[in-house]
C-alpha positions as protocol buffer text, in pm:
chain_id: "A"
residue {
  index: 1
  type: MET
  ca { x: -494 y: -1373 z: -74 }
}
residue {
  index: 2
  type: HIS
  ca { x: -190 y: -1399 z: -297 }
}
residue {
  index: 3
  type: PRO
  ca { x: -72 y: -1062 z: -440 }
}
residue {
  index: 4
  type: TRP
  ca { x: -87 y: -1201 z: -795 }
}
residue {
  index: 5
  type: PHE
  ca { x: -462 y: -1254 z: -753 }
}
residue {
  index: 6
  type: GLU
  ca { x: -508 y: -885 z: -673 }
}
residue {
  index: 7
  type: LEU
  ca { x: -294 y: -787 z: -971 }
}
residue {
  index: 8
  type: ILE
  ca { x: -495 y: -1010 z: -1206 }
}
residue {
  index: 9
  type: GLY
  ca { x: -818 y: -860 z: -1073 }
}
residue {
  index: 10
  type: ALA
  ca { x: -687 y: -505 z: -1111 }
}
residue {
  index: 11
  type: VAL
  ca { x: -573 y: -563 z: -1470 }
}
residue {
  index: 12
  type: ALA
  ca { x: -907 y: -725 z: -1557 }
}
residue {
  index: 13
  type: ALA
  ca { x: -1095 y: -431 z: -1402 }
}
residue {
  index: 14
  type: VAL
  ca { x: -894 y: -174 z: -1599 }
}
residue {
  index: 15
  type: ILE
  ca { x: -935 y: -361 z: -1929 }
}
residue {
  index: 16
  type: THR
  ca { x: -1309 y: -427 z: -1896 }
}
residue {
  index: 17
  type: THR
  ca { x: -1382 y: -76 z: -1769 }
}
residue {
  index: 18
  type: PHE
  ca { x: -1189 y: 118 z: -2031 }
}
residue {
  index: 19
  type: ALA
  ca { x: -1292 y: -113 z: -2316 }
}
residue {
  index: 20
  type: TRP
  ca { x: -1602 y: 107 z: -2342 }
}
residue {
  index: 21
  type: LEU
  ca { x: -1411 y: 422 z: -2435 }
}
residue {
  index: 22
  type: PRO
  ca { x: -1366 y: 337 z: -2805 }
}
residue {
  index: 23
  type: GLN
  ca { x: -1741 y: 279 z: -2837 }
}
residue {
  index: 24
  type: ILE
  ca { x: -1820 y: 607 z: -2664 }
}
residue {
  index: 25
  type: LEU
  ca { x: -1574 y: 797 z: -2883 }
}
residue {
  index: 26
  type: LYS
  ca { x: -1709 y: 634 z: -3200 }
}
residue {
  index: 27
  type: ILE
  ca { x: -2067 y: 730 z: -3116 }
}
residue {
  index: 28
  type: MET
  ca { x: -1961 y: 1086 z: -3032 }
}
residue {
  index: 29
  type: ARG
  ca { x: -1755 y: 1120 z: -3349 }
}
residue {
  index: 30
  type: GLU
  ca { x: -2019 y: 974 z: -3585 }
}
residue {
  index: 31
  type: ARG
  ca { x: -2323 y: 1114 z: -3404 }
}
residue {
  index: 32
  type: GLN
  ca { x: -2514 y: 792 z: -3465 }
}
residue {
  index: 33
  type: ALA
  ca { x: -2591 y: 488 z: -3253 }
}
residue {
  index: 34
  type: ARG
  ca { x: -2845 y: 295 z: -3456 }
}
residue {
  index: 35
  type: ASP
  ca { x: -2631 y: -22 z: -3441 }
}
residue {
  index: 36
  type: ILE
  ca { x: -2637 y: -23 z: -3060 }
}
residue {
  index: 37
  type: SER
  ca { x: -2907 y: -236 z: -2901 }
}
residue {
  index: 38
  type: LEU
  ca { x: -3088 y: -29 z: -2639 }
}
residue {
  index: 39
  type: ALA
  ca { x: -3231 y: -335 z: -2463 }
}
residue {
  index: 40
  type: THR
  ca { x: -2894 y: -508 z: -2437 }
}
residue {
  index: 41
  type: THR
  ca { x: -2711 y: -196 z: -2326 }
}
residue {
  index: 42
  type: ALA
  ca { x: -2980 y: -111 z: -2068 }
}
residue {
  index: 43
  type: ALA
  ca { x: -2972 y: -467 z: -1932 }
}
residue {
  index: 44
  type: LEU
  ca { x: -2593 y: -449 z: -1909 }
}
residue {
  index: 45
  type: ALA
  ca { x: -2618 y: -113 z: -1729 }
}
residue {
  index: 46
  type: PHE
  ca { x: -2858 y: -265 z: -1476 }
}
residue {
  index: 47
  type: GLY
  ca { x: -2629 y: -564 z: -1420 }
}
residue {
  index: 48
  type: VAL
  ca { x: -2324 y: -342 z: -1371 }
}
residue {
  index: 49
  type: PHE
  ca { x: -2528 y: -125 z: -1132 }
}
residue {
  index: 50
  type: LEU
  ca { x: -2603 y: -438 z: -929 }
}
residue {
  index: 51
  type: TRP
  ca { x: -2231 y: -526 z: -925 }
}
residue {
  index: 52
  type: THR
  ca { x: -2162 y: -175 z: -792 }
}
residue {
  index: 53
  type: LEU
  ca { x: -2427 y: -223 z: -523 }
}
residue {
  index: 54
  type: TYR
  ca { x: -2276 y: -561 z: -437 }
}
residue {
  index: 55
  type: GLY
  ca { x: -1934 y: -395 z: -402 }
}
residue {
  index: 56
  type: LEU
  ca { x: -2085 y: -138 z: -166 }
}
residue {
  index: 57
  type: LEU
  ca { x: -2250 y: -410 z: 42 }
}
residue {
  index: 58
  type: ILE
  ca { x: -1930 y: -613 z: 81 }
}
residue {
  index: 59
  type: GLY
  ca { x: -1708 y: -303 z: 113 }
}
residue {
  index: 60
  type: SER
  ca { x: -1484 y: -388 z: -183 }
}
residue {
  index: 61
  type: TRP
  ca { x: -1335 y: -69 z: -329 }
}
residue {
  index: 62
  type: PRO
  ca { x: -1200 y: -239 z: -643 }
}
residue {
  index: 63
  type: VAL
  ca { x: -1546 y: -377 z: -724 }
}
residue {
  index: 64
  type: ILE
  ca { x: -1710 y: -42 z: -644 }
}
residue {
  index: 65
  type: ILE
  ca { x: -1470 y: 170 z: -849 }
}
residue {
  index: 66
  type: ALA
  ca { x: -1444 y: -59 z: -1152 }
}
residue {
  index: 67
  type: ASN
  ca { x: -1817 y: -119 z: -1180 }
}
residue {
  index: 68
  type: GLY
  ca { x: -1914 y: 237 z: -1084 }
}
residue {
  index: 69
  type: LEU
  ca { x: -1700 y: 377 z: -1363 }
}
residue {
  index: 70
  type: THR
  ca { x: -1820 y: 111 z: -1606 }
}
residue {
  index: 71
  type: PHE
  ca { x: -2179 y: 199 z: -1513 }
}
residue {
  index: 72
  type: LEU
  ca { x: -2115 y: 566 z: -1595 }
}
residue {
  index: 73
  type: PHE
  ca { x: -1965 y: 472 z: -1932 }
}
residue {
  index: 74
  type: ILE
  ca { x: -2259 y: 247 z: -2019 }
}
residue {
  index: 75
  type: ILE
  ca { x: -2512 y: 507 z: -1907 }
}
residue {
  index: 76
  type: ALA
  ca { x: -2335 y: 754 z: -2139 }
}
residue {
  index: 77
  type: ILE
  ca { x: -2384 y: 506 z: -2424 }
}
residue {
  index: 78
  type: VAL
  ca { x: -2753 y: 466 z: -2335 }
}
residue {
  index: 79
  type: GLY
  ca { x: -2790 y: 845 z: -2333 }
}
residue {
  index: 80
  type: MET
  ca { x: -2622 y: 878 z: -2672 }
}
residue {
  index: 81
  type: LYS
  ca { x: -2835 y: 593 z: -2807 }
}
residue {
  index: 82
  type: LEU
  ca { x: -3146 y: 782 z: -2703 }
}
residue {
  index: 83
  type: ARG
  ca { x: -3012 y: 1105 z: -2853 }
}
residue {
  index: 84
  type: PHE
  ca { x: -2852 y: 977 z: -3173 }
}
residue {
  index: 85
  type: GLY
  ca { x: -3046 y: 648 z: -3192 }
}
């Protein structure tokens, strides 16, 4: 595989993973999450969990790490939705 492909994948993984931090910080700061859809966020969490499982099955550390961390961020949002809902 061409090195540029790996770089593109790494940059995409960093951007899509850490894109959740502003949402997490906003919910924590405002202590409210009524505008967050629980069904959508839970479905997304399940999908990202499956991507993590897929990464484990194929032995791809970039897929495992990016989606594992994203899963943790989304689960944090689900938890705050349930708390601050």
